[in-house]
A tleap script that builds the chain and sets N, CA, C and O, in Angstrom:
source leaprc.protein.ff14SB
mol = sequence {
  NMET SER THR LYS THR ARG VAL GLY VAL GLU
  VAL ARG ASN GLY ASN PHE GLU LYS ALA LEU
  SER ILE PHE LYS LYS LYS VAL ARG ARG SER
  GLY ILE LEU GLN GLU TYR LYS GLU ASN GLN
  GLU PHE LYS LYS PRO SER THR VAL LYS ARG
  GLU ALA LYS ARG LYS LYS GLU TYR ASN LEU
  ARG LYS ASN GLU CSER
}
set mol.1.N position { 0.736 -1.079 0.030 }
set mol.1.CA position { -0.084 0.047 -0.020 }
set mol.1.C position { 0.888 1.280 0.080 }
set mol.1.O position { 1.192 1.830 1.139 }
set mol.2.N position { 1.349 1.651 -1.220 }
set mol.2.CA position { 2.263 2.668 -1.188 }
set mol.2.C position { 1.475 3.925 -1.825 }
set mol.2.O position { 1.043 3.766 -2.967 }
set mol.3.N position { 1.267 5.087 -1.222 }
set mol.3.CA position { 0.595 6.146 -1.743 }
set mol.3.C position { 1.628 7.248 -2.180 }
set mol.3.O position { 2.605 7.454 -1.461 }
set mol.4.N position { 1.438 7.972 -3.353 }
set mol.4.CA position { 2.450 8.999 -3.757 }
set mol.4.C position { 1.738 10.320 -3.845 }
set mol.4.O position { 1.682 11.076 -4.815 }
set mol.5.N position { 1.162 10.467 -2.559 }
set mol.5.CA position { 0.242 11.826 -2.434 }
set mol.5.C position { 1.124 12.844 -2.178 }
set mol.5.O position { 2.033 12.624 -1.377 }
set mol.6.N position { 1.022 14.012 -2.752 }
set mol.6.CA position { 1.682 15.292 -2.699 }
set mol.6.C position { 1.001 16.217 -1.958 }
set mol.6.O position { -0.153 16.424 -2.333 }
set mol.7.N position { 1.490 16.981 -0.778 }
set mol.7.CA position { 0.702 17.808 0.127 }
set mol.7.C position { 1.394 19.080 -0.126 }
set mol.7.O position { 2.620 19.086 -0.010 }
set mol.8.N position { 0.789 20.136 -0.449 }
set mol.8.CA position { 1.425 21.270 -0.511 }
set mol.8.C position { 0.537 22.479 -0.124 }
set mol.8.O position { -0.676 22.384 -0.306 }
set mol.9.N position { 1.067 23.612 0.400 }
set mol.9.CA position { 0.312 24.675 1.071 }
set mol.9.C position { 0.833 25.982 0.472 }
set mol.9.O position { 2.042 26.076 0.259 }
set mol.10.N position { 0.036 26.969 0.194 }
set mol.10.CA position { 0.639 28.353 -0.411 }
set mol.10.C position { 0.565 29.259 0.840 }
set mol.10.O position { -0.423 29.386 1.562 }
set mol.11.N position { 1.782 29.880 0.987 }
set mol.11.CA position { 1.932 30.840 2.261 }
set mol.11.C position { 1.271 32.192 1.493 }
set mol.11.O position { 1.654 32.719 0.449 }
set mol.12.N position { 0.227 32.542 2.308 }
set mol.12.CA position { -0.269 33.890 1.772 }
set mol.12.C position { -0.091 35.163 2.875 }
set mol.12.O position { -0.282 35.005 4.080 }
set mol.13.N position { 0.249 36.263 2.355 }
set mol.13.CA position { 0.537 37.410 3.228 }
set mol.13.C position { 1.490 37.347 4.286 }
set mol.13.O position { 1.386 38.041 5.297 }
set mol.14.N position { 2.615 36.360 4.043 }
set mol.14.CA position { 3.569 36.072 4.898 }
set mol.14.C position { 3.183 35.449 6.135 }
set mol.14.O position { 3.961 35.445 7.089 }
set mol.15.N position { 1.805 34.813 6.208 }
set mol.15.CA position { 1.530 34.093 7.426 }
set mol.15.C position { 2.002 32.515 7.293 }
set mol.15.O position { 1.300 31.598 6.866 }
set mol.16.N position { 3.294 32.430 7.741 }
set mol.16.CA position { 3.806 31.043 7.818 }
set mol.16.C position { 3.316 30.144 8.682 }
set mol.16.O position { 3.239 28.951 8.390 }
set mol.17.N position { 2.885 30.703 9.996 }
set mol.17.CA position { 2.236 29.984 11.065 }
set mol.17.C position { 0.844 29.344 10.584 }
set mol.17.O position { 0.562 28.200 10.942 }
set mol.18.N position { -0.010 30.075 9.784 }
set mol.18.CA position { -1.144 29.679 9.282 }
set mol.18.C position { -0.895 28.521 8.365 }
set mol.18.O position { -1.448 27.437 8.553 }
set mol.19.N position { -0.064 28.741 7.371 }
set mol.19.CA position { 0.247 27.639 6.311 }
set mol.19.C position { 0.771 26.594 6.917 }
set mol.19.O position { 0.454 25.503 6.443 }
set mol.20.N position { 1.545 26.604 7.909 }
set mol.20.CA position { 1.943 25.561 8.700 }
set mol.20.C position { 0.909 24.618 9.412 }
set mol.20.O position { 0.898 23.399 9.243 }
set mol.21.N position { 0.113 25.245 10.159 }
set mol.21.CA position { -0.943 24.588 10.679 }
set mol.21.C position { -1.899 23.865 9.642 }
set mol.21.O position { -2.480 22.844 10.009 }
set mol.22.N position { -2.074 24.333 8.422 }
set mol.22.CA position { -2.931 23.983 7.401 }
set mol.22.C position { -2.214 22.683 6.649 }
set mol.22.O position { -2.864 21.745 6.187 }
set mol.23.N position { -0.924 22.775 6.610 }
set mol.23.CA position { -0.060 21.802 6.234 }
set mol.23.C position { -0.133 20.509 6.899 }
set mol.23.O position { -0.335 19.436 6.331 }
set mol.24.N position { 0.073 20.719 8.328 }
set mol.24.CA position { 0.073 19.608 9.282 }
set mol.24.C position { -1.217 18.985 9.218 }
set mol.24.O position { -1.257 17.758 9.136 }
set mol.25.N position { -2.327 19.684 9.244 }
set mol.25.CA position { -3.703 19.064 9.274 }
set mol.25.C position { -3.834 18.389 7.802 }
set mol.25.O position { -4.516 17.364 7.770 }
set mol.26.N position { -3.317 18.794 6.687 }
set mol.26.CA position { -3.553 17.957 5.407 }
set mol.26.C position { -2.586 16.793 5.339 }
set mol.26.O position { -2.887 15.831 4.632 }
set mol.27.N position { -1.353 16.803 6.075 }
set mol.27.CA position { -0.741 15.516 6.210 }
set mol.27.C position { -1.158 14.669 7.031 }
set mol.27.O position { -0.886 13.483 6.844 }
set mol.28.N position { -1.870 15.047 8.070 }
set mol.28.CA position { -2.660 14.149 9.184 }
set mol.28.C position { -3.816 13.412 8.295 }
set mol.28.O position { -3.980 12.192 8.260 }
set mol.29.N position { -4.439 14.194 7.721 }
set mol.29.CA position { -5.632 13.529 6.969 }
set mol.29.C position { -5.212 12.675 5.718 }
set mol.29.O position { -5.957 11.813 5.252 }
set mol.30.N position { -4.124 12.931 5.266 }
set mol.30.CA position { -3.767 12.141 4.179 }
set mol.30.C position { -3.206 10.772 4.569 }
set mol.30.O position { -3.181 9.813 3.798 }
set mol.31.N position { -2.738 10.759 5.884 }
set mol.31.CA position { -2.330 9.297 6.309 }
set mol.31.C position { -0.871 9.007 5.827 }
set mol.31.O position { -0.467 7.852 5.964 }
set mol.32.N position { -0.065 9.914 5.291 }
set mol.32.CA position { 1.225 9.764 4.931 }
set mol.32.C position { 2.174 9.291 6.100 }
set mol.32.O position { 2.990 8.384 5.942 }
set mol.33.N position { 2.004 9.977 7.289 }
set mol.33.CA position { 2.943 9.807 8.263 }
set mol.33.C position { 2.509 8.386 9.054 }
set mol.33.O position { 3.409 7.713 9.557 }
set mol.34.N position { 1.212 7.981 9.144 }
set mol.34.CA position { 0.936 6.852 9.492 }
set mol.34.C position { 1.560 5.613 8.711 }
set mol.34.O position { 2.058 4.627 9.254 }
set mol.35.N position { 1.447 5.832 7.360 }
set mol.35.CA position { 1.871 4.730 6.576 }
set mol.35.C position { 3.285 4.665 6.702 }
set mol.35.O position { 3.747 3.527 6.785 }
set mol.36.N position { 4.107 5.652 6.737 }
set mol.36.CA position { 5.596 5.730 7.016 }
set mol.36.C position { 5.997 4.980 8.281 }
set mol.36.O position { 6.860 4.103 8.260 }
set mol.37.N position { 5.360 5.342 9.359 }
set mol.37.CA position { 5.449 4.513 10.658 }
set mol.37.C position { 5.261 3.090 10.506 }
set mol.37.O position { 6.110 2.268 10.849 }
set mol.38.N position { 4.125 2.797 9.982 }
set mol.38.CA position { 3.840 1.244 9.782 }
set mol.38.C position { 4.834 0.572 8.991 }
set mol.38.O position { 5.060 -0.622 9.186 }
set mol.39.N position { 5.485 1.273 8.063 }
set mol.39.CA position { 6.361 0.477 7.136 }
set mol.39.C position { 7.844 0.604 7.645 }
set mol.39.O position { 8.774 0.244 6.924 }
set mol.40.N position { 8.048 1.127 8.917 }
set mol.40.CA position { 9.447 0.926 9.555 }
set mol.40.C position { 9.982 -0.101 9.591 }
set mol.40.O position { 11.151 -0.189 9.217 }
set mol.41.N position { 9.280 -1.193 10.056 }
set mol.41.CA position { 9.651 -2.566 10.267 }
set mol.41.C position { 8.669 -3.589 9.702 }
set mol.41.O position { 7.450 -3.422 9.687 }
set mol.42.N position { 9.323 -4.685 9.229 }
set mol.42.CA position { 8.611 -5.719 8.546 }
set mol.42.C position { 7.517 -6.451 9.807 }
set mol.42.O position { 7.993 -6.765 10.898 }
set mol.43.N position { 6.441 -6.605 9.580 }
set mol.43.CA position { 5.455 -7.571 10.489 }
set mol.43.C position { 5.079 -8.619 9.738 }
set mol.43.O position { 4.796 -8.478 8.548 }
set mol.44.N position { 5.037 -9.829 10.384 }
set mol.44.CA position { 4.565 -11.103 9.643 }
set mol.44.C position { 2.958 -10.846 9.221 }
set mol.44.O position { 2.244 -10.089 9.878 }
set mol.45.N position { 2.591 -11.416 8.301 }
set mol.45.CA position { 1.250 -11.467 8.202 }
set mol.45.C position { 0.222 -11.785 9.232 }
set mol.45.O position { -0.847 -11.177 9.303 }
set mol.46.N position { 0.556 -12.711 9.993 }
set mol.46.CA position { -0.232 -13.383 10.840 }
set mol.46.C position { -0.265 -12.244 12.291 }
set mol.46.O position { -1.194 -12.174 13.095 }
set mol.47.N position { 0.811 -11.560 12.319 }
set mol.47.CA position { 0.724 -10.253 13.312 }
set mol.47.C position { -0.155 -9.447 12.866 }
set mol.47.O position { -1.040 -9.167 13.674 }
set mol.48.N position { -0.229 -8.889 11.666 }
set mol.48.CA position { -0.851 -8.003 11.058 }
set mol.48.C position { -2.394 -8.298 11.208 }
set mol.48.O position { -3.182 -7.402 11.509 }
set mol.49.N position { -2.806 -9.665 10.971 }
set mol.49.CA position { -4.032 -10.138 11.281 }
set mol.49.C position { -4.485 -10.192 12.725 }
set mol.49.O position { -5.679 -10.103 13.010 }
set mol.50.N position { -3.778 -10.300 13.405 }
set mol.50.CA position { -3.942 -10.475 14.857 }
set mol.50.C position { -4.316 -8.942 15.396 }
set mol.50.O position { -5.339 -8.655 16.018 }
set mol.51.N position { -3.464 -8.208 15.091 }
set mol.51.CA position { -3.544 -6.634 15.465 }
set mol.51.C position { -4.821 -6.018 14.888 }
set mol.51.O position { -5.485 -5.147 15.451 }
set mol.52.N position { -5.095 -6.586 13.665 }
set mol.52.CA position { -6.411 -6.007 13.157 }
set mol.52.C position { -7.668 -6.417 13.943 }
set mol.52.O position { -8.570 -5.661 14.304 }
set mol.53.N position { -7.574 -7.767 14.150 }
set mol.53.CA position { -8.775 -8.458 15.070 }
set mol.53.C position { -8.830 -7.710 16.345 }
set mol.53.O position { -9.900 -7.368 16.849 }
set mol.54.N position { -7.718 -7.468 16.844 }
set mol.54.CA position { -7.675 -6.859 18.377 }
set mol.54.C position { -8.349 -5.482 18.123 }
set mol.54.O position { -9.328 -5.204 18.815 }
set mol.55.N position { -7.905 -4.585 17.179 }
set mol.55.CA position { -8.480 -3.487 16.939 }
set mol.55.C position { -10.086 -3.492 16.577 }
set mol.55.O position { -10.837 -2.544 16.805 }
set mol.56.N position { -10.379 -4.448 16.113 }
set mol.56.CA position { -11.879 -4.427 15.666 }
set mol.56.C position { -12.658 -4.807 16.905 }
set mol.56.O position { -13.636 -4.155 17.270 }
set mol.57.N position { -12.242 -5.797 17.502 }
set mol.57.CA position { -12.928 -6.122 18.846 }
set mol.57.C position { -13.112 -4.965 19.857 }
set mol.57.O position { -14.134 -4.755 20.510 }
set mol.58.N position { -11.821 -4.158 19.890 }
set mol.58.CA position { -11.697 -2.960 20.766 }
set mol.58.C position { -12.677 -1.885 20.495 }
set mol.58.O position { -13.276 -1.244 21.358 }
set mol.59.N position { -12.800 -1.728 19.008 }
set mol.59.CA position { -13.788 -0.659 18.449 }
set mol.59.C position { -15.139 -1.086 18.755 }
set mol.59.O position { -15.950 -0.245 19.143 }
set mol.60.N position { -15.534 -2.538 18.596 }
set mol.60.CA position { -16.800 -3.098 18.895 }
set mol.60.C position { -17.314 -2.878 20.389 }
set mol.60.O position { -18.439 -2.468 20.675 }
set mol.61.N position { -16.255 -3.234 21.348 }
set mol.61.CA position { -16.754 -2.977 22.757 }
set mol.61.C position { -16.946 -1.682 22.997 }
set mol.61.O position { -17.868 -1.417 23.767 }
set mol.62.N position { -16.104 -0.481 22.387 }
set mol.62.CA position { -16.051 0.675 22.643 }
set mol.62.C position { -17.419 1.428 22.329 }
set mol.62.O position { -17.877 2.217 23.156 }
set mol.63.N position { -18.074 1.171 21.105 }
set mol.63.CA position { -19.130 1.314 20.506 }
set mol.63.C position { -20.448 0.802 21.284 }
set mol.63.O position { -21.565 1.319 21.265 }
set mol.64.N position { -20.065 -0.234 21.903 }
set mol.64.CA position { -21.389 -0.942 22.756 }
set mol.64.C position { -21.946 -0.015 23.947 }
set mol.64.O position { -23.117 0.136 24.296 }
set mol.65.N position { -20.818 0.542 24.452 }
set mol.65.CA position { -20.978 1.295 25.702 }
set mol.65.C position { -21.540 2.760 25.591 }
set mol.65.O position { -21.696 3.440 26.605 }
savepdb mol mol.pdb
quit
C-alpha cells in the first residue's frame, strides 16, 4: 500500500504559522506519516491479522457502551 500523495500549501501574506497549521492538518488527514510509521519494520502477516482483529474487537466494545 504505497501512496504517492503530494501535499502542499501556499503561504499568503507572509503568514507562515497559518500555512504550517494547514499543512500539518493535510498531512494528518492524508495518512502519509501513519503509513511511513507502519512500514518502518516488517511485520509478519499473522501479526498484522492479529492486530487488526484486536483493533476491531476493541472498537466494537467501545461502541457498545
